[in-house]
Biopython code that builds the backbone (N, CA, C, O; Angstrom):
import numpy as np
from Bio.PDB.StructureBuilder import StructureBuilder

atoms = [
    (1, "MET", "N", (10.124, -17.274, -11.564)),
    (1, "MET", "CA", (8.976, -17.714, -10.791)),
    (1, "MET", "C", (7.788, -17.862, -11.731)),
    (1, "MET", "O", (7.675, -17.130, -12.714)),
    (2, "SER", "N", (6.915, -18.792, -11.435)),
    (2, "SER", "CA", (5.720, -18.943, -12.239)),
    (2, "SER", "C", (4.707, -17.880, -11.850)),
    (2, "SER", "O", (4.737, -17.350, -10.739)),
    (3, "SER", "N", (3.802, -17.572, -12.788)),
    (3, "SER", "CA", (2.864, -16.498, -12.515)),
    (3, "SER", "C", (1.828, -16.885, -11.475)),
    (3, "SER", "O", (1.379, -16.034, -10.709)),
    (4, "ILE", "N", (1.444, -18.145, -11.433)),
    (4, "ILE", "CA", (0.494, -18.632, -10.435)),
    (4, "ILE", "C", (0.950, -20.030, -10.028)),
    (4, "ILE", "O", (1.511, -20.771, -10.836)),
    (5, "ASN", "N", (0.707, -20.378, -8.785)),
    (5, "ASN", "CA", (1.114, -21.690, -8.302)),
    (5, "ASN", "C", (0.639, -22.783, -9.245)),
    (5, "ASN", "O", (-0.433, -22.674, -9.841)),
    (6, "GLU", "N", (1.434, -23.832, -9.379)),
    (6, "GLU", "CA", (1.113, -24.905, -10.301)),
    (6, "GLU", "C", (-0.208, -25.598, -9.990)),
    (6, "GLU", "O", (-0.873, -26.081, -10.907)),
    (7, "ASN", "N", (-0.602, -25.658, -8.736)),
    (7, "ASN", "CA", (-1.852, -26.319, -8.385)),
    (7, "ASN", "C", (-3.051, -25.400, -8.607)),
    (7, "ASN", "O", (-4.169, -25.713, -8.196)),
    (8, "ASN", "N", (-2.807, -24.253, -9.265)),
    (8, "ASN", "CA", (-3.855, -23.320, -9.680)),
    (8, "ASN", "C", (-4.574, -22.664, -8.507)),
    (8, "ASN", "O", (-5.691, -22.175, -8.674)),
    (9, "SER", "N", (-3.967, -22.642, -7.334)),
    (9, "SER", "CA", (-4.568, -21.919, -6.215)),
    (9, "SER", "C", (-3.761, -20.652, -5.997)),
    (9, "SER", "O", (-2.545, -20.700, -5.812)),
    (10, "SER", "N", (-4.436, -19.542, -6.020)),
    (10, "SER", "CA", (-3.779, -18.253, -5.865)),
    (10, "SER", "C", (-3.769, -17.862, -4.399)),
    (10, "SER", "O", (-4.677, -18.218, -3.647)),
    (11, "SER", "N", (-2.760, -17.143, -4.003)),
    (11, "SER", "CA", (-2.631, -16.732, -2.620)),
    (11, "SER", "C", (-2.238, -15.258, -2.572)),
    (11, "SER", "O", (-1.272, -14.845, -3.215)),
    (12, "LEU", "N", (-2.986, -14.474, -1.812)),
    (12, "LEU", "CA", (-2.625, -13.071, -1.649)),
    (12, "LEU", "C", (-1.261, -12.941, -0.982)),
    (12, "LEU", "O", (-0.448, -12.108, -1.380)),
    (13, "LEU", "N", (-1.015, -13.760, 0.025)),
    (13, "LEU", "CA", (0.253, -13.684, 0.748)),
    (13, "LEU", "C", (1.424, -14.018, -0.179)),
    (13, "LEU", "O", (2.423, -13.299, -0.203)),
    (14, "HIS", "N", (1.302, -15.100, -0.936)),
    (14, "HIS", "CA", (2.365, -15.482, -1.861)),
    (14, "HIS", "C", (2.529, -14.429, -2.951)),
    (14, "HIS", "O", (3.650, -14.119, -3.356)),
    (15, "GLY", "N", (1.423, -13.885, -3.422)),
    (15, "GLY", "CA", (1.488, -12.841, -4.431)),
    (15, "GLY", "C", (2.216, -11.608, -3.933)),
    (15, "GLY", "O", (3.019, -11.019, -4.657)),
    (16, "HIS", "N", (1.935, -11.211, -2.685)),
    (16, "HIS", "CA", (2.629, -10.061, -2.103)),
    (16, "HIS", "C", (4.120, -10.357, -1.951)),
    (16, "HIS", "O", (4.956, -9.501, -2.242)),
    (17, "ALA", "N", (4.450, -11.555, -1.499)),
    (17, "ALA", "CA", (5.858, -11.924, -1.328)),
    (17, "ALA", "C", (6.586, -11.903, -2.678)),
    (17, "ALA", "O", (7.721, -11.437, -2.773)),
    (18, "THR", "N", (5.924, -12.411, -3.709)),
    (18, "THR", "CA", (6.510, -12.413, -5.045)),
    (18, "THR", "C", (6.716, -10.985, -5.536)),
    (18, "THR", "O", (7.747, -10.665, -6.127)),
    (19, "TYR", "N", (5.729, -10.132, -5.288)),
    (19, "TYR", "CA", (5.825, -8.734, -5.699)),
    (19, "TYR", "C", (7.002, -8.039, -5.008)),
    (19, "TYR", "O", (7.790, -7.352, -5.657)),
    (20, "VAL", "N", (7.114, -8.221, -3.695)),
    (20, "VAL", "CA", (8.182, -7.564, -2.933)),
    (20, "VAL", "C", (9.551, -8.060, -3.393)),
    (20, "VAL", "O", (10.477, -7.264, -3.554)),
    (21, "ALA", "N", (9.685, -9.366, -3.607)),
    (21, "ALA", "CA", (10.956, -9.913, -4.084)),
    (21, "ALA", "C", (11.289, -9.350, -5.466)),
    (21, "ALA", "O", (12.439, -9.012, -5.748)),
    (22, "GLY", "N", (10.284, -9.256, -6.310)),
    (22, "GLY", "CA", (10.496, -8.695, -7.640)),
    (22, "GLY", "C", (10.909, -7.234, -7.587)),
    (22, "GLY", "O", (11.781, -6.799, -8.339)),
    (23, "ALA", "N", (10.282, -6.480, -6.699)),
    (23, "ALA", "CA", (10.640, -5.061, -6.559)),
    (23, "ALA", "C", (12.085, -4.910, -6.093)),
    (23, "ALA", "O", (12.806, -4.026, -6.556)),
    (24, "ALA", "N", (12.498, -5.772, -5.179)),
    (24, "ALA", "CA", (13.881, -5.723, -4.699)),
    (24, "ALA", "C", (14.858, -6.060, -5.827)),
    (24, "ALA", "O", (15.876, -5.389, -5.995)),
    (25, "LYS", "N", (14.541, -7.107, -6.600)),
    (25, "LYS", "CA", (15.408, -7.471, -7.729)),
    (25, "LYS", "C", (15.471, -6.345, -8.752)),
    (25, "LYS", "O", (16.538, -6.030, -9.277)),
    (26, "GLU", "N", (14.329, -5.748, -9.026)),
    (26, "GLU", "CA", (14.289, -4.674, -10.015)),
    (26, "GLU", "C", (15.136, -3.489, -9.564)),
    (26, "GLU", "O", (15.849, -2.886, -10.367)),
    (27, "THR", "N", (15.054, -3.160, -8.288)),
    (27, "THR", "CA", (15.848, -2.046, -7.760)),
    (27, "THR", "C", (17.337, -2.364, -7.820)),
    (27, "THR", "O", (18.136, -1.536, -8.258)),
    (28, "LEU", "N", (17.709, -3.559, -7.381)),
    (28, "LEU", "CA", (19.117, -3.954, -7.456)),
    (28, "LEU", "C", (19.592, -4.005, -8.895)),
    (28, "LEU", "O", (20.719, -3.616, -9.202)),
    (29, "GLY", "N", (18.734, -4.483, -9.767)),
    (29, "GLY", "CA", (19.090, -4.571, -11.177)),
    (29, "GLY", "C", (19.342, -3.226, -11.816)),
    (29, "GLY", "O", (20.135, -3.119, -12.752)),
    (30, "SER", "N", (18.673, -2.195, -11.318)),
    (30, "SER", "CA", (18.898, -0.861, -11.884)),
    (30, "SER", "C", (20.327, -0.386, -11.614)),
    (30, "SER", "O", (20.834, 0.493, -12.310)),
    (31, "TYR", "N", (20.971, -0.969, -10.605)),
    (31, "TYR", "CA", (22.362, -0.646, -10.308)),
    (31, "TYR", "C", (23.327, -1.687, -10.838)),
    (31, "TYR", "O", (24.478, -1.371, -11.143)),
    (32, "ALA", "N", (22.864, -2.945, -10.953)),
    (32, "ALA", "CA", (23.778, -4.042, -11.285)),
    (32, "ALA", "C", (23.687, -4.483, -12.745)),
    (32, "ALA", "O", (24.674, -4.409, -13.477)),
    (33, "SER", "N", (22.519, -4.939, -13.169)),
    (33, "SER", "CA", (22.425, -5.461, -14.536)),
    (33, "SER", "C", (20.998, -5.357, -15.067)),
    (33, "SER", "O", (20.024, -5.427, -14.316)),
    (34, "ALA", "N", (20.910, -5.192, -16.353)),
    (34, "ALA", "CA", (19.596, -5.071, -16.997)),
    (34, "ALA", "C", (18.808, -6.370, -16.900)),
    (34, "ALA", "O", (17.581, -6.344, -16.793)),
    (35, "SER", "N", (19.501, -7.509, -16.936)),
    (35, "SER", "CA", (18.783, -8.789, -16.866)),
    (35, "SER", "C", (18.141, -8.985, -15.488)),
    (35, "SER", "O", (17.027, -9.499, -15.391)),
    (36, "LEU", "N", (18.834, -8.581, -14.437)),
    (36, "LEU", "CA", (18.257, -8.674, -13.088)),
    (36, "LEU", "C", (17.071, -7.719, -12.961)),
    (36, "LEU", "O", (16.068, -8.049, -12.328)),
    (37, "GLN", "N", (17.186, -6.557, -13.554)),
    (37, "GLN", "CA", (16.101, -5.583, -13.523)),
    (37, "GLN", "C", (14.872, -6.118, -14.259)),
    (37, "GLN", "O", (13.752, -5.976, -13.769)),
    (38, "SER", "N", (15.065, -6.729, -15.422)),
    (38, "SER", "CA", (13.918, -7.256, -16.171)),
    (38, "SER", "C", (13.312, -8.475, -15.479)),
    (38, "SER", "O", (12.099, -8.674, -15.532)),
    (39, "THR", "N", (14.141, -9.289, -14.833)),
    (39, "THR", "CA", (13.625, -10.425, -14.061)),
    (39, "THR", "C", (12.781, -9.919, -12.894)),
    (39, "THR", "O", (11.722, -10.474, -12.602)),
    (40, "GLY", "N", (13.244, -8.881, -12.240)),
    (40, "GLY", "CA", (12.492, -8.288, -11.137)),
    (40, "GLY", "C", (11.155, -7.741, -11.592)),
    (40, "GLY", "O", (10.144, -7.915, -10.912)),
    (41, "ALA", "N", (11.145, -7.081, -12.742)),
    (41, "ALA", "CA", (9.892, -6.540, -13.275)),
    (41, "ALA", "C", (8.915, -7.670, -13.601)),
    (41, "ALA", "O", (7.715, -7.551, -13.357)),
    (42, "ALA", "N", (9.436, -8.763, -14.153)),
    (42, "ALA", "CA", (8.577, -9.919, -14.468)),
    (42, "ALA", "C", (8.026, -10.548, -13.192)),
    (42, "ALA", "O", (6.862, -10.945, -13.152)),
    (43, "ASP", "N", (8.849, -10.641, -12.156)),
    (43, "ASP", "CA", (8.394, -11.199, -10.881)),
    (43, "ASP", "C", (7.335, -10.301, -10.235)),
    (43, "ASP", "O", (6.368, -10.794, -9.654)),
    (44, "LYS", "N", (7.519, -8.987, -10.338)),
    (44, "LYS", "CA", (6.505, -8.069, -9.811)),
    (44, "LYS", "C", (5.171, -8.285, -10.512)),
    (44, "LYS", "O", (4.125, -8.337, -9.865)),
    (45, "GLN", "N", (5.208, -8.411, -11.835)),
    (45, "GLN", "CA", (3.970, -8.615, -12.581)),
    (45, "GLN", "C", (3.342, -9.954, -12.216)),
    (45, "GLN", "O", (2.118, -10.055, -12.124)),
    (46, "ALA", "N", (4.157, -10.980, -12.007)),
    (46, "ALA", "CA", (3.633, -12.289, -11.590)),
    (46, "ALA", "C", (2.942, -12.179, -10.233)),
    (46, "ALA", "O", (1.903, -12.799, -10.006)),
    (47, "GLY", "N", (3.516, -11.397, -9.348)),
    (47, "GLY", "CA", (2.900, -11.179, -8.041)),
    (47, "GLY", "C", (1.568, -10.464, -8.160)),
    (47, "GLY", "O", (0.602, -10.835, -7.492)),
    (48, "VAL", "N", (1.506, -9.441, -9.005)),
    (48, "VAL", "CA", (0.251, -8.711, -9.232)),
    (48, "VAL", "C", (-0.805, -9.651, -9.820)),
    (48, "VAL", "O", (-1.961, -9.643, -9.397)),
    (49, "ASP", "N", (-0.392, -10.456, -10.799)),
    (49, "ASP", "CA", (-1.323, -11.402, -11.419)),
    (49, "ASP", "C", (-1.887, -12.381, -10.398)),
    (49, "ASP", "O", (-3.082, -12.676, -10.398)),
    (50, "GLU", "N", (-1.013, -12.881, -9.526)),
    (50, "GLU", "CA", (-1.470, -13.831, -8.515)),
    (50, "GLU", "C", (-2.407, -13.172, -7.505)),
    (50, "GLU", "O", (-3.405, -13.770, -7.103)),
    (51, "MET", "N", (-2.090, -11.948, -7.095)),
    (51, "MET", "CA", (-2.973, -11.247, -6.161)),
    (51, "MET", "C", (-4.341, -10.994, -6.782)),
    (51, "MET", "O", (-5.364, -11.122, -6.109)),
    (52, "GLN", "N", (-4.362, -10.635, -8.062)),
    (52, "GLN", "CA", (-5.646, -10.404, -8.744)),
    (52, "GLN", "C", (-6.444, -11.698, -8.846)),
    (52, "GLN", "O", (-7.661, -11.694, -8.666)),
    (53, "ALA", "N", (-5.759, -12.808, -9.136)),
    (53, "ALA", "CA", (-6.446, -14.101, -9.225)),
    (53, "ALA", "C", (-6.999, -14.517, -7.867)),
    (53, "ALA", "O", (-8.110, -15.042, -7.782)),
    (54, "ALA", "N", (-6.236, -14.287, -6.812)),
    (54, "ALA", "CA", (-6.698, -14.632, -5.466)),
    (54, "ALA", "C", (-7.891, -13.769, -5.073)),
    (54, "ALA", "O", (-8.835, -14.251, -4.448)),
    (55, "LYS", "N", (-7.843, -12.497, -5.441)),
    (55, "LYS", "CA", (-8.960, -11.602, -5.132)),
    (55, "LYS", "C", (-10.211, -12.049, -5.879)),
    (55, "LYS", "O", (-11.302, -12.072, -5.309)),
    (56, "ALA", "N", (-10.058, -12.400, -7.144)),
    (56, "ALA", "CA", (-11.209, -12.856, -7.938)),
    (56, "ALA", "C", (-11.787, -14.145, -7.367)),
    (56, "ALA", "O", (-13.004, -14.332, -7.363)),
    (57, "ALA", "N", (-10.933, -15.022, -6.890)),
    (57, "ALA", "CA", (-11.403, -16.287, -6.314)),
    (57, "ALA", "C", (-12.117, -16.056, -4.990)),
    (57, "ALA", "O", (-13.000, -16.831, -4.622)),
    (58, "ALA", "N", (-11.748, -15.000, -4.267)),
    (58, "ALA", "CA", (-12.344, -14.725, -2.960)),
    (58, "ALA", "C", (-13.640, -13.935, -3.052)),
    (58, "ALA", "O", (-14.405, -13.914, -2.087)),
    (59, "GLN", "N", (-13.910, -13.292, -4.167)),
    (59, "GLN", "CA", (-15.097, -12.457, -4.297)),
    (59, "GLN", "C", (-16.397, -13.189, -3.960)),
    (59, "GLN", "O", (-17.197, -12.641, -3.203)),
    (60, "PRO", "N", (-16.656, -14.395, -4.476)),
    (60, "PRO", "CA", (-17.915, -15.065, -4.124)),
    (60, "PRO", "C", (-18.047, -15.330, -2.628)),
    (60, "PRO", "O", (-19.150, -15.278, -2.085)),
    (61, "GLU", "N", (-16.942, -15.611, -1.964)),
    (61, "GLU", "CA", (-16.977, -15.868, -0.528)),
    (61, "GLU", "C", (-17.401, -14.620, 0.226)),
    (61, "GLU", "O", (-18.149, -14.713, 1.200)),
    (62, "ARG", "N", (-16.941, -13.461, -0.201)),
    (62, "ARG", "CA", (-17.254, -12.222, 0.483)),
    (62, "ARG", "C", (-18.706, -11.819, 0.335)),
    (62, "ARG", "O", (-19.304, -11.284, 1.268)),
    (63, "SER", "N", (-19.273, -12.072, -0.826)),
    (63, "SER", "CA", (-20.629, -11.597, -1.070)),
    (63, "SER", "C", (-21.644, -12.257, -0.151)),
    (63, "SER", "O", (-22.718, -11.700, 0.078)),
    (64, "GLY", "N", (-21.327, -13.429, 0.377)),
    (64, "GLY", "CA", (-22.257, -14.120, 1.250)),
    (64, "GLY", "C", (-21.978, -13.919, 2.717)),
    (64, "GLY", "O", (-22.495, -14.665, 3.549)),
    (65, "SER", "N", (-21.173, -12.928, 3.060)),
    (65, "SER", "CA", (-20.827, -12.755, 4.469)),
    (65, "SER", "C", (-22.016, -12.214, 5.252)),
    (65, "SER", "O", (-22.831, -11.456, 4.726)),
    (66, "ASP", "N", (-22.101, -12.614, 6.509)),
    (66, "ASP", "CA", (-23.200, -12.159, 7.358)),
    (66, "ASP", "C", (-22.775, -10.938, 8.155)),
    (66, "ASP", "O", (-21.606, -10.554, 8.120)),
    (67, "SER", "N", (-23.694, -10.332, 8.864)),
    (67, "SER", "CA", (-23.411, -9.091, 9.571)),
    (67, "SER", "C", (-22.441, -9.288, 10.728)),
    (67, "SER", "O", (-21.763, -8.338, 11.120)),
    (68, "ASP", "N", (-22.352, -10.502, 11.289)),
    (68, "ASP", "CA", (-21.431, -10.742, 12.402)),
    (68, "ASP", "C", (-19.980, -10.602, 11.977)),
    (68, "ASP", "O", (-19.125, -10.249, 12.789)),
    (69, "SER", "N", (-19.698, -10.875, 10.719)),
    (69, "SER", "CA", (-18.314, -10.786, 10.269)),
    (69, "SER", "C", (-17.964, -9.387, 9.797)),
    (69, "SER", "O", (-16.820, -9.147, 9.412)),
    (70, "GLY", "N", (-18.907, -8.457, 9.813)),
    (70, "GLY", "CA", (-18.664, -7.105, 9.335)),
    (70, "GLY", "C", (-17.578, -6.380, 10.089)),
    (70, "GLY", "O", (-16.721, -5.746, 9.475)),
    (71, "ASN", "N", (-17.593, -6.459, 11.419)),
    (71, "ASN", "CA", (-16.570, -5.779, 12.208)),
    (71, "ASN", "C", (-15.192, -6.356, 11.949)),
    (71, "ASN", "O", (-14.214, -5.612, 11.870)),
    (72, "ALA", "N", (-15.100, -7.660, 11.815)),
    (72, "ALA", "CA", (-13.816, -8.292, 11.541)),
    (72, "ALA", "C", (-13.304, -7.886, 10.171)),
    (72, "ALA", "O", (-12.114, -7.621, 10.004)),
    (73, "THR", "N", (-14.190, -7.837, 9.195)),
    (73, "THR", "CA", (-13.790, -7.443, 7.852)),
    (73, "THR", "C", (-13.321, -6.000, 7.836)),
    (73, "THR", "O", (-12.328, -5.681, 7.182)),
    (74, "THR", "N", (-14.020, -5.119, 8.546)),
    (74, "THR", "CA", (-13.622, -3.718, 8.606)),
    (74, "THR", "C", (-12.260, -3.580, 9.268)),
    (74, "THR", "O", (-11.413, -2.821, 8.796)),
    (75, "THR", "N", (-12.044, -4.304, 10.351)),
    (75, "THR", "CA", (-10.760, -4.268, 11.046)),
    (75, "THR", "C", (-9.648, -4.782, 10.151)),
    (75, "THR", "O", (-8.580, -4.174, 10.075)),
    (76, "LEU", "N", (-9.887, -5.898, 9.473)),
    (76, "LEU", "CA", (-8.878, -6.434, 8.561)),
    (76, "LEU", "C", (-8.613, -5.465, 7.414)),
    (76, "LEU", "O", (-7.477, -5.323, 6.960)),
    (77, "GLY", "N", (-9.661, -4.806, 6.953)),
    (77, "GLY", "CA", (-9.493, -3.826, 5.887)),
    (77, "GLY", "C", (-8.615, -2.666, 6.317)),
    (77, "GLY", "O", (-7.741, -2.230, 5.568)),
    (78, "LYS", "N", (-8.848, -2.165, 7.525)),
    (78, "LYS", "CA", (-8.019, -1.080, 8.047)),
    (78, "LYS", "C", (-6.568, -1.520, 8.173)),
    (78, "LYS", "O", (-5.645, -0.785, 7.821)),
    (79, "MET", "N", (-6.385, -2.738, 8.683)),
    (79, "MET", "CA", (-5.038, -3.253, 8.863)),
    (79, "MET", "C", (-4.341, -3.423, 7.509)),
    (79, "MET", "O", (-3.172, -3.066, 7.361)),
    (80, "GLU", "N", (-5.062, -3.968, 6.524)),
    (80, "GLU", "CA", (-4.468, -4.164, 5.203)),
    (80, "GLU", "C", (-4.102, -2.828, 4.562)),
    (80, "GLU", "O", (-3.051, -2.711, 3.932)),
    (81, "ALA", "N", (-4.954, -1.827, 4.717)),
    (81, "ALA", "CA", (-4.663, -0.503, 4.160)),
    (81, "ALA", "C", (-3.421, 0.097, 4.809)),
    (81, "ALA", "O", (-2.592, 0.694, 4.124)),
    (82, "ARG", "N", (-3.287, -0.058, 6.127)),
    (82, "ARG", "CA", (-2.124, 0.503, 6.829)),
    (82, "ARG", "C", (-0.831, -0.213, 6.441)),
    (82, "ARG", "O", (0.195, 0.427, 6.212)),
    (83, "VAL", "N", (-0.887, -1.546, 6.368)),
    (83, "VAL", "CA", (0.306, -2.303, 5.968)),
    (83, "VAL", "C", (0.675, -1.950, 4.531)),
    (83, "VAL", "O", (1.850, -1.766, 4.215)),
    (84, "GLY", "N", (-0.325, -1.858, 3.667)),
    (84, "GLY", "CA", (-0.066, -1.493, 2.283)),
    (84, "GLY", "C", (0.589, -0.133, 2.159)),
    (84, "GLY", "O", (1.481, 0.063, 1.333)),
    (85, "SER", "N", (0.147, 0.798, 2.974)),
    (85, "SER", "CA", (0.746, 2.126, 2.970)),
    (85, "SER", "C", (2.191, 2.064, 3.455)),
    (85, "SER", "O", (3.065, 2.737, 2.910)),
    (86, "ALA", "N", (2.434, 1.260, 4.473)),
    (86, "ALA", "CA", (3.784, 1.152, 5.032)),
    (86, "ALA", "C", (4.766, 0.526, 4.045)),
    (86, "ALA", "O", (5.918, 0.950, 3.964)),
    (87, "VAL", "N", (4.315, -0.482, 3.295)),
    (87, "VAL", "CA", (5.217, -1.158, 2.354)),
    (87, "VAL", "C", (5.086, -0.621, 0.932)),
    (87, "VAL", "O", (5.692, -1.149, 0.000)),
    (88, "ARG", "N", (4.285, 0.436, 0.778)),
    (88, "ARG", "CA", (4.088, 1.107, -0.510)),
    (88, "ARG", "C", (3.505, 0.175, -1.568)),
    (88, "ARG", "O", (3.955, 0.147, -2.714)),
    (89, "CYS", "N", (2.497, -0.584, -1.157)),
    (89, "CYS", "CA", (1.786, -1.470, -2.076)),
    (89, "CYS", "C", (0.386, -0.888, -2.290)),
    (89, "CYS", "O", (-0.506, -1.053, -1.458)),
    (90, "GLY", "N", (0.221, -0.216, -3.405)),
    (90, "GLY", "CA", (-1.048, 0.428, -3.696)),
    (90, "GLY", "C", (-2.213, -0.530, -3.741)),
    (90, "GLY", "O", (-3.329, -0.169, -3.368)),
    (91, "GLY", "N", (-1.971, -1.752, -4.194)),
    (91, "GLY", "CA", (-3.034, -2.756, -4.254)),
    (91, "GLY", "C", (-3.583, -3.095, -2.889)),
    (91, "GLY", "O", (-4.793, -3.260, -2.727)),
    (92, "MET", "N", (-2.703, -3.203, -1.898)),
    (92, "MET", "CA", (-3.158, -3.497, -0.542)),
    (92, "MET", "C", (-3.977, -2.341, 0.018)),
    (92, "MET", "O", (-4.979, -2.560, 0.698)),
    (93, "VAL", "N", (-3.556, -1.121, -0.266)),
    (93, "VAL", "CA", (-4.276, 0.052, 0.232)),
    (93, "VAL", "C", (-5.679, 0.070, -0.361)),
    (93, "VAL", "O", (-6.659, 0.249, 0.362)),
    (94, "VAL", "N", (-5.776, -0.114, -1.673)),
    (94, "VAL", "CA", (-7.075, -0.103, -2.349)),
    (94, "VAL", "C", (-7.962, -1.227, -1.837)),
    (94, "VAL", "O", (-9.146, -1.018, -1.574)),
    (95, "GLU", "N", (-7.394, -2.414, -1.696)),
    (95, "GLU", "CA", (-8.164, -3.566, -1.223)),
    (95, "GLU", "C", (-8.651, -3.348, 0.205)),
    (95, "GLU", "O", (-9.802, -3.650, 0.522)),
    (96, "GLY", "N", (-7.790, -2.829, 1.060)),
    (96, "GLY", "CA", (-8.176, -2.574, 2.447)),
    (96, "GLY", "C", (-9.268, -1.536, 2.556)),
    (96, "GLY", "O", (-10.218, -1.696, 3.323)),
    (97, "GLU", "N", (-9.133, -0.469, 1.787)),
    (97, "GLU", "CA", (-10.166, 0.565, 1.795)),
    (97, "GLU", "C", (-11.475, 0.030, 1.233)),
    (97, "GLU", "O", (-12.555, 0.400, 1.694)),
    (98, "GLY", "N", (-11.371, -0.845, 0.233)),
    (98, "GLY", "CA", (-12.565, -1.449, -0.344)),
    (98, "GLY", "C", (-13.307, -2.320, 0.660)),
    (98, "GLY", "O", (-14.538, -2.324, 0.695)),
    (99, "GLN", "N", (-12.561, -3.053, 1.473)),
    (99, "GLN", "CA", (-13.200, -3.890, 2.504)),
    (99, "GLN", "C", (-13.917, -3.034, 3.523)),
    (99, "GLN", "O", (-14.988, -3.408, 4.002)),
    (100, "GLN", "N", (-13.352, -1.902, 3.861)),
    (100, "GLN", "CA", (-13.983, -1.012, 4.831)),
    (100, "GLN", "C", (-15.281, -0.442, 4.254)),
    (100, "GLN", "O", (-16.290, -0.373, 4.956)),
    (101, "GLN", "N", (-15.262, -0.039, 3.005)),
    (101, "GLN", "CA", (-16.428, 0.562, 2.373)),
    (101, "GLN", "C", (-17.560, -0.437, 2.195)),
    (101, "GLN", "O", (-18.732, -0.072, 2.291)),
    (102, "GLU", "N", (-17.219, -1.700, 1.935)),
    (102, "GLU", "CA", (-18.243, -2.731, 1.763)),
    (102, "GLU", "C", (-19.071, -2.910, 3.029)),
    (102, "GLU", "O", (-20.252, -3.250, 2.957)),
    (103, "GLN", "N", (-18.457, -2.683, 4.185)),
    (103, "GLN", "CA", (-19.136, -2.922, 5.449)),
    (103, "GLN", "C", (-19.896, -1.715, 5.964)),
    (103, "GLN", "O", (-20.652, -1.830, 6.929)),
    (104, "GLU", "N", (-19.712, -0.558, 5.341)),
    (104, "GLU", "CA", (-20.375, 0.654, 5.826)),
    (104, "GLU", "C", (-21.780, 0.756, 5.287)),
    (104, "GLU", "O", (-22.490, 1.715, 5.591)),
]
sb = StructureBuilder()
sb.init_structure("model")
sb.init_model(0)
sb.init_chain("A")
sb.init_seg("    ")
for serial, (resi, resn, name, xyz) in enumerate(atoms, 1):
    if name == "N":
        sb.init_residue(resn, " ", resi, " ")
    sb.init_atom(name, np.array(xyz, "f"), 0.0, 1.0, " ", f" {name:<3s}", serial, name[0])
structure = sb.get_structure()
């Protein structure tokens, strides 16, 4: 998989999907083959890279948010933190908690 979409647009959703697929390959590879394990690790890193790029691209949009969107952002932050905890994605937990703190 490529580290970021060819059209240079990063997506948190695609990054998470890439990360999860990579984690699955890496786990299977630990039982099956070293090449599958290393491919999984590379896919996980590609997913992390894409999520970081998407977050960086979204930062300017967030800084200009008005007070009406505060409740929605806090709710989305709580939801992202809970989903991240459920799927064991530390990045989602940190990002969700960060969204909640920004609105307080």
